[in-house]
C-alpha positions as CSV (number, residue, x, y, z in Angstrom):
1,X,26.7,23.2,143.7
2,X,29.4,23.4,146.5
3,X,29.3,19.4,147.0
4,X,29.7,19.0,143.2
5,X,32.7,21.3,143.2
6,X,34.3,19.5,146.3
7,X,34.0,16.3,144.5
8,X,36.0,17.5,141.3
9,X,38.7,18.6,143.5
10,X,38.9,15.2,145.4
11,X,38.7,13.4,142.2
12,X,41.7,15.5,140.8
13,X,43.7,15.1,144.1
14,X,43.2,11.5,143.8
15,X,44.4,11.2,140.2
16,X,47.4,13.3,140.9
17,X,48.4,10.9,143.5
18,X,49.0,7.8,141.1
19,X,52.5,6.8,140.9
20,X,54.3,7.6,137.8
21,X,54.5,5.9,134.5
22,X,57.5,3.5,134.4
23,X,58.9,1.0,131.9
24,X,61.6,-1.9,132.3
25,X,64.3,-2.2,129.6
26,X,63.5,-4.7,127.1
27,X,65.5,-7.5,125.0
28,X,64.9,-6.9,121.0
29,X,66.7,-7.2,117.8
30,X,67.0,-3.4,116.9
31,X,67.9,-1.9,113.3
32,X,68.9,1.5,113.2
33,X,68.2,3.6,110.0
34,X,68.9,6.6,108.0
35,X,66.2,8.5,106.2
36,X,66.7,9.4,102.5
37,X,64.7,10.8,99.7
38,X,65.2,11.0,95.9
39,X,64.0,9.6,92.7
40,X,64.9,6.3,90.8
41,X,67.1,7.2,87.5
42,X,68.1,5.1,84.5
43,X,71.6,3.8,84.7
44,X,73.8,6.2,82.5
45,X,70.7,8.5,81.9
46,X,71.3,11.2,79.4
47,X,69.7,14.0,77.5
48,X,70.4,13.9,73.9
49,X,70.4,17.6,72.5
50,X,70.2,19.1,68.8
51,X,73.6,20.6,68.0
52,X,71.6,22.7,64.9
53,X,68.3,24.4,64.4
54,X,66.1,23.0,62.3
55,X,62.9,21.3,61.3
56,X,62.0,17.3,62.3
57,X,61.7,15.5,58.9
58,X,61.9,11.9,60.2
59,X,61.7,10.7,63.8
60,X,63.0,7.2,63.8
61,X,62.5,5.7,67.3
62,X,59.9,5.8,69.8
63,X,59.8,5.4,73.5
64,X,60.7,2.1,74.9
65,X,62.9,1.2,71.7
66,X,66.3,0.0,72.1
67,X,69.3,1.5,70.3
68,X,72.8,1.1,69.2
69,X,75.6,3.9,69.8
70,X,75.4,6.4,66.8
71,X,71.9,5.3,65.9
72,X,70.1,8.4,64.2
73,X,66.9,9.2,66.4
74,X,65.8,12.0,64.3
75,X,66.8,13.8,61.1
76,X,66.6,17.5,60.4
77,X,65.9,19.4,57.3
78,X,69.3,19.9,55.5
79,X,68.9,21.0,52.1
80,X,71.4,23.9,52.4
81,X,73.9,21.9,54.0
82,X,73.9,19.0,51.8
83,X,74.5,21.7,48.7
84,X,77.4,23.2,50.7
85,X,78.6,19.7,51.3
86,X,78.5,18.9,47.8
87,X,80.5,21.9,46.8
88,X,83.2,21.2,49.2
89,X,83.8,18.0,48.2
90,X,84.1,18.8,44.3
91,X,87.2,21.1,45.4
92,X,88.1,18.4,47.6
93,X,88.3,16.1,44.7
94,X,89.9,18.8,42.3
95,X,92.7,19.5,44.6
96,X,93.4,15.5,45.0
97,X,93.6,15.6,41.1
98,X,95.7,18.3,40.7
99,X,98.2,16.4,43.2
100,X,97.6,13.1,41.5
101,X,100.5,11.3,39.1
102,X,97.7,12.6,36.2
103,X,97.9,16.2,37.6
104,X,97.9,18.4,33.9
105,X,99.0,21.4,36.2
106,X,102.1,19.5,37.7
107,X,102.8,17.7,34.6
108,X,103.2,20.8,32.5
109,X,105.7,22.3,35.0
110,X,107.5,19.1,35.2
111,X,107.7,18.9,31.3
112,X,109.0,22.5,31.5
113,X,111.7,21.9,34.3
114,X,113.0,18.8,32.1
115,X,113.1,21.2,29.2
116,X,115.1,23.7,31.0
117,X,117.4,21.0,32.3
118,X,118.0,19.7,28.7
119,X,118.6,23.4,27.3
120,X,120.9,24.1,30.4
121,X,122.8,21.0,29.4
122,X,123.1,21.7,25.9
123,X,124.3,25.3,26.3
124,X,126.8,24.3,29.2
125,X,128.5,22.2,26.6
126,X,128.6,24.8,24.0
127,X,130.1,27.1,26.5
128,X,132.7,24.9,27.7
129,X,133.7,24.1,24.2
130,X,133.8,27.8,22.9
131,X,135.8,28.4,26.3
132,X,138.3,25.4,25.2
133,X,138.9,26.7,21.9
134,X,139.6,30.2,23.0
135,X,142.3,28.8,25.2
136,X,143.9,27.6,22.4
137,X,143.6,30.8,20.5
138,X,140.7,29.4,18.2
139,X,137.5,31.4,17.5
140,X,136.5,34.8,18.4
141,X,135.5,36.4,21.7
142,X,132.2,37.4,20.5
143,X,131.2,33.7,20.1
144,X,132.6,33.0,23.5
145,X,130.5,35.6,25.2
146,X,127.4,34.8,23.4
147,X,127.7,31.1,24.4
148,X,128.4,32.4,28.1
149,X,125.3,34.5,27.7
150,X,123.1,31.7,26.6
151,X,124.9,29.4,29.6
152,X,123.7,31.8,32.3
153,X,120.3,32.3,30.5
154,X,120.0,28.8,30.5
155,X,120.8,28.2,34.1
156,X,118.4,30.9,35.2
157,X,116.0,29.3,33.4
158,X,116.7,25.8,35.0
159,X,116.2,27.3,38.4
160,X,113.0,29.5,37.9
161,X,111.2,26.2,36.3
162,X,112.4,24.2,39.2
163,X,111.3,26.8,41.7
164,X,107.9,27.1,39.9
165,X,107.4,23.5,40.1
166,X,108.0,22.9,43.6
167,X,106.4,25.9,44.4
168,X,103.1,25.0,42.8
169,X,103.2,21.7,44.2
170,X,103.6,23.1,47.8
171,X,100.4,25.5,47.0
172,X,98.5,22.6,45.6
173,X,99.5,20.6,49.0
174,X,97.8,23.5,50.9
175,X,95.1,23.7,48.7
176,X,94.5,20.4,49.3
177,X,94.4,20.8,53.1
178,X,92.2,23.5,53.0
179,X,90.0,21.7,51.2
180,X,89.7,18.8,53.1
181,X,89.5,20.9,56.5
182,X,86.5,22.7,54.8
183,X,84.8,19.4,53.4
184,X,85.3,17.8,56.9
185,X,84.0,21.0,59.1
186,X,81.1,20.9,56.6
187,X,80.6,17.2,56.8
188,X,80.4,17.5,60.8
189,X,77.9,20.2,60.6
190,X,75.8,18.0,58.2
191,X,76.0,15.5,60.7
192,X,74.6,17.7,63.0
193,X,71.4,17.5,61.5
194,X,71.3,13.8,62.1
195,X,70.5,13.4,66.0
196,X,72.1,10.5,67.3
197,X,72.3,8.2,70.3
198,X,75.6,8.7,72.2
199,X,75.4,5.2,73.6
200,X,73.6,2.0,73.6
201,X,70.5,1.9,75.5
202,X,66.9,2.6,75.9
203,X,64.8,5.4,74.5
204,X,62.9,6.4,77.7
205,X,61.2,9.6,76.4
206,X,60.9,11.3,72.8
207,X,60.2,15.2,73.2
208,X,60.1,16.0,69.5
209,X,57.7,14.9,66.5
210,X,57.9,15.1,62.8
211,X,57.6,18.6,61.6
212,X,58.3,20.3,65.1
213,X,61.1,22.9,65.0
214,X,64.0,22.3,66.9
215,X,66.3,24.9,68.4
216,X,70.0,24.7,68.9
217,X,70.9,23.1,72.4
218,X,67.0,21.9,72.8
219,X,66.6,18.5,74.3
220,X,65.3,15.8,71.8
221,X,65.4,12.6,73.5
222,X,65.7,10.8,77.1
223,X,68.2,8.0,77.1
224,X,69.9,5.5,79.3
225,X,70.8,2.0,79.8
226,X,68.5,-0.4,79.3
227,X,67.0,-2.6,82.4
228,X,69.2,-0.8,84.8
229,X,68.3,1.8,87.4
230,X,70.2,4.1,89.4
231,X,68.4,5.1,92.9
232,X,69.7,8.9,93.4
233,X,69.2,9.3,97.0
234,X,69.4,12.7,99.6
235,X,70.9,12.0,102.8
236,X,70.9,15.1,105.2
237,X,74.4,16.0,106.5
238,X,74.2,15.2,109.9
239,X,74.0,11.6,109.0
240,X,76.1,11.1,106.0
241,X,79.0,10.1,108.1
242,X,76.9,6.9,108.6
243,X,76.6,5.9,105.3
244,X,78.8,3.2,103.4
245,X,78.8,1.5,100.2
246,X,77.2,-2.1,100.6
247,X,74.7,-1.2,103.3
248,X,70.8,-2.2,102.7
249,X,68.4,0.2,101.5
250,X,64.4,-0.4,101.8
251,X,62.5,1.9,100.1
252,X,59.1,2.8,98.0
253,X,57.9,4.6,95.3
254,X,55.3,7.0,94.7
255,X,53.9,4.6,92.0
256,X,54.3,1.4,93.6
257,X,52.5,2.0,97.0
258,X,53.3,0.1,99.8
259,X,55.4,-2.2,97.8
260,X,58.9,-2.2,99.4
261,X,61.8,-2.8,97.2
262,X,65.4,-3.7,98.4
263,X,68.8,-2.2,97.1
264,X,72.2,-1.5,98.0
265,X,74.4,1.3,98.4
266,X,76.9,1.7,95.8
267,X,78.5,5.1,96.2
268,X,78.8,8.6,98.4
269,X,79.7,12.0,97.0
270,X,81.7,14.2,98.6
271,X,80.1,17.4,98.1
272,X,77.4,18.8,99.7
273,X,74.3,20.3,97.8
274,X,74.0,23.9,99.8
275,X,70.6,24.3,98.6
276,X,69.0,21.8,101.0
277,X,72.2,20.8,103.3
278,X,72.1,16.8,101.9
279,X,74.7,14.7,100.2
280,X,74.0,12.5,97.0
281,X,74.1,9.0,97.8
282,X,73.5,6.3,94.9
283,X,71.9,2.6,95.2
284,X,71.2,-0.1,93.0
285,X,68.3,-2.6,93.2
286,X,69.0,-6.0,94.4
287,X,65.5,-7.4,93.8
288,X,65.0,-10.0,90.9
289,X,61.4,-8.6,90.6
290,X,60.8,-5.9,87.9
291,X,62.2,-2.7,89.0
292,X,60.4,0.8,89.8
293,X,60.0,3.3,87.0
294,X,62.3,6.0,86.3
295,X,62.0,9.6,87.8
296,X,59.5,8.1,90.3
297,X,59.9,9.4,93.8
298,X,61.6,7.3,96.4
299,X,61.5,7.4,100.3
300,X,64.0,5.3,101.8
301,X,65.5,4.0,105.2
302,X,69.1,3.0,104.7
303,X,70.1,0.4,107.4
304,X,73.4,1.5,109.2
305,X,73.4,-0.9,112.2
306,X,71.5,-3.6,113.6
307,X,71.7,-5.7,116.8
308,X,70.2,-8.7,117.8
309,X,68.7,-9.6,121.5
310,X,70.1,-5.9,123.0
311,X,68.9,-4.3,125.9
312,X,66.5,-1.1,124.8
313,X,64.1,1.4,126.4
314,X,61.8,3.7,124.5
315,X,63.6,6.9,123.3
316,X,61.3,9.1,125.1
317,X,62.6,7.5,128.5
318,X,66.3,9.0,127.5
319,X,67.0,12.4,129.1
320,X,69.4,14.6,128.1
321,X,73.1,13.6,128.6
322,X,72.2,10.2,128.2
323,X,70.7,9.8,131.7
324,X,67.6,8.0,133.0
325,X,65.1,8.5,136.0
326,X,64.8,5.2,138.2
327,X,63.4,4.4,141.1
328,X,65.6,3.2,143.8
329,X,64.9,2.6,147.5
330,X,61.7,4.5,147.5
331,X,63.1,7.5,146.0
332,X,63.3,8.8,142.3
333,X,67.0,9.6,141.3
334,X,69.0,10.1,137.7
335,X,71.3,7.8,136.7
336,X,73.6,8.1,133.9
337,X,73.6,5.3,131.2
338,X,75.8,4.2,128.0
339,X,73.8,4.1,125.1
340,X,74.6,2.3,121.5
341,X,72.5,2.2,118.4
342,X,69.1,4.3,118.0
343,X,66.0,4.3,116.0
344,X,63.0,6.5,115.9
345,X,61.2,4.7,118.9
346,X,64.2,3.1,120.8
347,X,67.4,3.1,122.1
348,X,69.9,0.6,123.0
349,X,71.6,0.5,126.6
350,X,74.8,-0.7,126.9
351,X,75.4,-0.1,130.6
352,X,73.6,1.7,133.7
353,X,70.4,-0.3,133.8
354,X,69.2,-3.6,133.3
355,X,66.1,-5.5,132.6
356,X,65.3,-5.0,136.3
357,X,65.6,-1.3,136.4
358,X,62.5,0.5,137.0
359,X,62.7,3.6,134.6
360,X,60.0,6.5,134.8
361,X,59.1,8.9,132.6
362,X,61.4,12.2,132.7
363,X,58.2,14.3,132.8
364,X,57.6,12.6,136.2
365,X,58.7,14.1,139.6
């Protein structure tokens, strides 16, 4: 038993006396990337909402259909709004007729105004005649007074007829504007029972069927530009300074397996998402092949730097403060180095080591 125990101790001592693991820097092509995650979106993607509550009586599109701007997607039951619209149109048409050249209301008032003008003209001449005769001591004072009274009554009637005509015309103009405003308001309300596409594109998802009830503000369809995708990525706040438009993105989606897609960064957003401490970055596909399905989850690497034939060491050989342990003259010393770009596994050495530097693991003493 004692012999076995002694043998184990000897073996352990021999193992512990082996030299420390070491590496030499190597020349390699190195690519530095930033990890990002997100999902594929349709370009200009938007959700169509119902502006009124109602029941779908006609669904006019299906998933995958291409539509034009303003094209009707759904029709909701609109019996009552249609009746109100018809009544408003009748009021508006009547208000237009009341201001037209054939308006019976205005024509009657215009005739009354003309009659008052003729009567005033006649009474004015009669008054002036009696007045002239009176200056010549011809006629009676009673006749002159009666003529003057009739003249003044005619003047008042003329002014009254004129004021009544223009006042009625102004009232009819106001009534026309009110009727027009009411008709336009009801037309807009009626139009809200027809759910339309806001822009040309593809119907990616329909959310309602014939006979279903729709609430005001409820989603009815998912729309977007045809055959165009946006990759919406989330980049950690510590990496966002390295991201610039034009950088290459390599990505794969949860529905495409191991297939790698190529894309390019198009835009970075300056506002941080406080919930997960990330920044939004948009990219577009550069592949000419079929693009990924929308809303599929994405894992991506954004290439932020690349170098050819640079001196590298494994990243686990680098100590804090950018220093390494090296063998020199039979001793192990700590030596500072200047580093360049980094990947998950490797780091570039700019100075402080050569291909002949024997670097040992930081864990070795």
